[in-house]
C-alpha positions in Angstrom: 26.4 122.5 46.2 29.5 124.6 46.6 30.8 125.9 50.2 32.2 129.1 50.5 34.9 130.0 53.0 38.5 129.5 53.8 40.2 126.0 54.4 42.4 125.6 57.5 45.5 125.5 55.5 44.6 128.9 53.8 44.0 130.3 57.3 47.1 129.0 58.7 49.2 130.6 55.7 47.6 134.1 56.6 48.5 133.5 60.3 52.2 132.7 59.5 52.4 135.8 57.1 50.9 138.0 59.7 53.4 136.6 62.5 56.3 137.2 60.3 55.3 140.8 59.5 54.7 141.6 63.2 58.1 140.0 64.3 59.8 142.6 62.0 57.4 145.6 62.6 57.6 145.5 66.4 61.3 146.0 67.1 61.2 148.8 64.5 58.2 150.6 66.3 60.3 150.2 69.6 63.1 152.0 68.1 60.9 154.5 66.6 59.5 155.2 70.0 63.0 155.4 71.6 64.0 158.0 69.1 60.9 160.1 69.7 61.5 159.9 73.5 65.1 161.1 72.8 63.7 164.3 71.5 61.9 164.6 74.8 65.4 164.5 76.4 67.2 166.8 74.2 64.7 169.5 74.3 64.8 169.2 78.2 68.5 169.3 78.3 68.5 172.5 76.1 66.0 174.2 78.2 68.1 173.4 81.3 71.2 174.6 79.5 69.4 177.8 78.5 68.7 178.2 82.3 72.3 177.6 82.9 73.4 180.3 80.7 71.2 182.6 82.3 72.6 181.7 85.7 76.0 182.2 84.5 75.1 185.6 83.3 74.0 186.6 86.8 76.7 184.5 88.9 79.9 184.3 86.5 79.4 180.6 87.4 77.4 177.6 86.4 75.8 175.3 89.0 75.3 171.6 89.8 72.4 172.4 91.9 69.4 172.6 89.4 67.2 173.8 92.3 69.2 177.1 91.9 67.9 177.3 88.4 64.2 177.0 89.7 63.6 173.2 88.7 63.7 169.8 90.5 66.9 168.1 91.0 67.1 165.6 89.5 64.7 166.8 86.7 62.4 164.2 85.2 61.5 165.0 81.5 57.8 165.6 80.9 57.2 162.1 79.3 59.2 160.6 82.0 61.8 159.1 79.9 64.9 160.8 81.4 66.3 161.8 84.7 68.5 164.8 84.2 71.4 166.0 86.5 74.2 168.3 86.3 78.0 167.8 87.2 81.2 169.3 86.7 82.9 168.9 83.3 86.2 166.9 83.3 88.9 167.1 80.5 92.0 165.0 80.5 90.9 163.4 83.7 90.9 166.8 85.5 87.7 168.5 86.6 87.1 171.9 85.2 85.8 174.7 87.5 82.2 175.6 87.3 83.1 179.1 86.0 84.3 177.4 82.7 81.9 174.4 82.3 78.9 172.5 83.4 77.7 169.1 82.1 74.0 167.8 82.1 73.4 164.1 81.8 70.1 162.8 81.0 69.9 159.1 82.2 67.3 156.9 80.4 64.5 155.7 82.5 62.5 152.4 82.1 62.5 151.2 78.4 64.5 154.4 77.5 67.4 153.1 79.3 68.1 150.7 76.5 68.6 153.8 74.3 71.5 155.1 76.2 72.1 158.4 78.1 72.4 161.8 76.6 75.1 164.3 77.6 75.9 167.8 76.7 78.0 170.6 78.2 78.8 174.3 77.7 81.9 173.6 75.7 80.2 171.7 72.9 79.7 168.2 73.9 76.5 166.6 72.6 76.7 162.8 72.7 74.5 159.7 73.4 76.4 157.1 75.3 75.1 153.5 74.9 77.5 151.1 76.7 81.0 151.5 75.1 79.4 153.2 72.1 79.3 157.0 71.8 77.1 159.0 69.1 76.7 162.7 68.6 73.3 164.3 68.5 
């Protein structure tokens, strides 16, 4: 009489293989989710920057008060990944006037905080800042 089935050793080998694969896959998945949420932040930054440009066309100045653009201040992105606020640009330690530049900063919320903050301004800066590291986007 032959018994069919798995031995305990075979089952433990399969469990070990699954554990190894999941220990590699889970961090990759987390990074994938963060990159996807980063897109949420970037598209919101671009929409707010468009509103800033329309405001500039009417007022010959940008604004750090997002409510003047008709949105909440600070603005929370649709997925809730970032909080966006506006500030004056600085260059060489000096503040530039709002007639020249405005900067938007998207601060990561919850798990997205591990991915850093997104910064863009009207004179061409587009960066992701993570601690002391800076990346362009």
